[in-house]
Residue frames as a rotation matrix with the C-alpha (Angstrom) as fourth column:
MET 1
0.582 0.812 -0.051 0.01
0.813 -0.582 0.005 -0.02
-0.026 -0.044 -0.999 0.05
ILE 2
-0.504 -0.732 0.459 1.40
0.721 -0.649 -0.244 3.41
0.476 0.208 0.855 -0.96
ASN 3
0.533 0.635 -0.559 0.73
0.843 -0.457 0.285 6.34
-0.075 -0.623 -0.779 1.36
ILE 4
0.137 -0.395 0.909 1.53
0.299 -0.858 -0.418 10.06
0.944 0.329 0.001 1.49
VAL 5
-0.458 -0.369 -0.809 3.19
0.884 -0.095 -0.457 11.50
0.092 -0.925 0.370 4.59
LEU 6
0.473 0.751 0.461 0.86
0.604 -0.658 0.451 14.21
0.642 0.065 -0.764 6.00
LYS 7
0.761 -0.187 0.621 2.84
-0.503 -0.775 0.383 15.30
0.409 -0.604 -0.684 9.01
VAL 8
0.112 -0.770 -0.629 6.21
0.516 0.585 -0.625 14.59
0.849 -0.255 0.463 10.64
VAL 9
0.855 0.128 0.502 6.52
-0.365 -0.540 0.759 15.21
0.368 -0.832 -0.415 14.37
ASP 10
0.021 -0.984 -0.176 10.13
-0.511 0.141 -0.848 15.03
0.860 0.107 -0.500 15.56
SER 11
-0.801 -0.265 -0.537 9.46
0.288 0.616 -0.734 14.06
0.525 -0.742 -0.417 19.16
ILE 12
0.276 0.885 0.375 6.61
-0.382 -0.257 0.888 13.75
0.882 -0.388 0.267 21.61
LYS 13
-0.570 -0.409 0.713 7.12
-0.795 0.052 -0.605 13.42
0.210 -0.911 -0.354 25.34
PRO 14
-0.884 0.210 -0.418 6.02
0.244 0.969 -0.029 10.11
0.399 -0.128 -0.908 26.90
ASP 15
-0.492 0.782 -0.383 2.34
0.798 0.230 -0.556 9.79
-0.347 -0.579 -0.737 27.83
ARG 16
-0.377 0.323 -0.868 1.35
-0.238 -0.940 -0.246 12.65
-0.895 0.113 0.431 25.51
LEU 17
0.409 0.554 0.725 -0.87
0.636 0.397 -0.661 12.70
-0.654 0.732 -0.190 22.43
GLY 18
-0.760 -0.618 0.202 0.45
0.539 -0.426 0.727 14.01
-0.364 0.661 0.657 19.13
PRO 19
-0.650 0.527 -0.548 -1.52
-0.578 -0.811 -0.095 16.50
-0.494 0.255 0.831 16.99
LEU 20
0.166 0.811 0.561 -4.79
0.192 0.531 -0.825 15.48
-0.967 0.245 -0.068 15.35
ILE 21
-0.802 -0.425 -0.420 -4.18
-0.350 -0.234 0.907 14.97
-0.483 0.875 0.039 11.64
LEU 22
0.235 0.972 -0.006 -7.43
-0.514 0.119 -0.849 14.92
-0.825 0.202 0.528 9.70
LYS 23
0.756 0.257 -0.602 -7.76
-0.652 0.366 -0.664 12.28
0.050 0.895 0.444 6.94
SER 24
-0.382 -0.924 -0.022 -4.83
-0.912 0.380 -0.153 10.25
0.150 -0.039 -0.988 8.30
ALA 25
0.617 0.549 -0.564 -5.13
-0.499 0.827 0.260 6.48
0.609 0.120 0.784 8.24
TYR 26
0.579 -0.520 -0.628 -1.94
0.647 0.761 -0.033 5.37
0.496 -0.387 0.777 10.01
VAL 27
0.775 -0.540 0.330 0.65
-0.632 -0.684 0.365 6.54
0.029 -0.491 -0.871 12.55
VAL 28
0.526 -0.725 -0.444 4.24
0.361 0.663 -0.656 5.30
0.770 0.185 0.611 12.32
GLU 29
0.923 -0.261 0.282 6.20
-0.372 -0.423 0.826 5.40
-0.097 -0.868 -0.488 15.58
ALA 30
0.483 -0.848 -0.218 9.99
0.511 0.476 -0.716 5.20
0.711 0.234 0.663 15.78
SER 31
0.150 -0.562 -0.813 12.75
0.935 -0.187 0.302 6.26
-0.322 -0.806 0.497 18.06
ALA 32
0.785 0.114 -0.609 13.35
0.047 -0.991 -0.125 10.04
-0.618 0.070 -0.783 18.10
GLY 33
0.138 -0.743 -0.655 15.43
-0.752 -0.509 0.419 11.00
-0.645 0.435 -0.629 15.06
ALA 34
-0.158 -0.218 0.963 15.10
0.231 0.940 0.251 7.67
-0.960 0.262 -0.098 13.31
PHE 35
0.318 0.344 0.884 13.63
0.924 0.097 -0.370 9.28
-0.213 0.934 -0.287 10.15
ARG 36
0.521 -0.146 -0.841 15.27
0.044 -0.979 0.197 12.75
-0.852 -0.139 -0.504 10.47
GLY 37
-0.230 -0.657 -0.718 16.43
-0.684 -0.416 0.599 13.88
-0.692 0.629 -0.354 7.08
ARG 38
-0.953 -0.162 0.256 14.91
0.026 0.799 0.601 10.86
-0.302 0.580 -0.757 5.40
VAL 39
-0.305 0.922 0.238 11.09
0.933 0.238 0.271 11.36
0.193 0.305 -0.933 5.47
LYS 40
-0.944 0.076 -0.322 9.31
0.012 -0.964 -0.264 14.65
-0.330 -0.253 0.909 5.00
GLU 41
-0.052 0.994 -0.098 5.78
-0.023 -0.099 -0.995 15.79
-0.998 -0.050 0.028 4.43
GLY 42
0.471 0.363 -0.804 4.55
-0.783 -0.248 -0.571 14.85
-0.407 0.898 0.168 0.97
ASP 43
-0.670 -0.713 -0.204 6.84
-0.736 0.607 0.300 11.85
-0.090 0.351 -0.932 0.57
ARG 44
0.472 0.701 -0.534 5.31
-0.718 0.657 0.228 8.62
0.511 0.276 0.814 -0.65
VAL 45
-0.524 -0.648 0.553 6.00
-0.839 0.506 -0.201 5.67
-0.150 -0.569 -0.809 1.65
HIS 46
0.014 0.426 -0.905 5.35
-0.436 0.817 0.378 1.94
0.900 0.389 0.197 1.32
ILE 47
-0.141 0.006 0.990 4.12
-0.985 0.105 -0.141 0.33
-0.105 -0.994 -0.008 4.50
VAL 48
-0.230 -0.034 -0.973 4.83
-0.355 0.933 0.052 -3.40
0.906 0.358 -0.227 4.79
PRO 49
0.603 0.491 0.629 3.01
-0.756 0.098 0.648 -5.17
0.257 -0.866 0.430 7.67
ASN 50
-0.479 -0.738 0.476 4.86
-0.853 0.519 -0.053 -7.60
-0.208 -0.432 -0.878 9.86
GLU 51
0.302 0.584 -0.753 4.26
-0.744 0.639 0.197 -11.18
0.596 0.500 0.628 8.80
């Protein structure tokens, strides 16, 4: 499945909610800085589920 990145949030403190992003279907969580410089808003990403 191909998806468009709507918002990138660099870091969120533990036990906090991120911003509400209308029309979003998924949230990808990673360690802080894991995607820095690699993924930006508007990029197309391919999400592969764990099998």
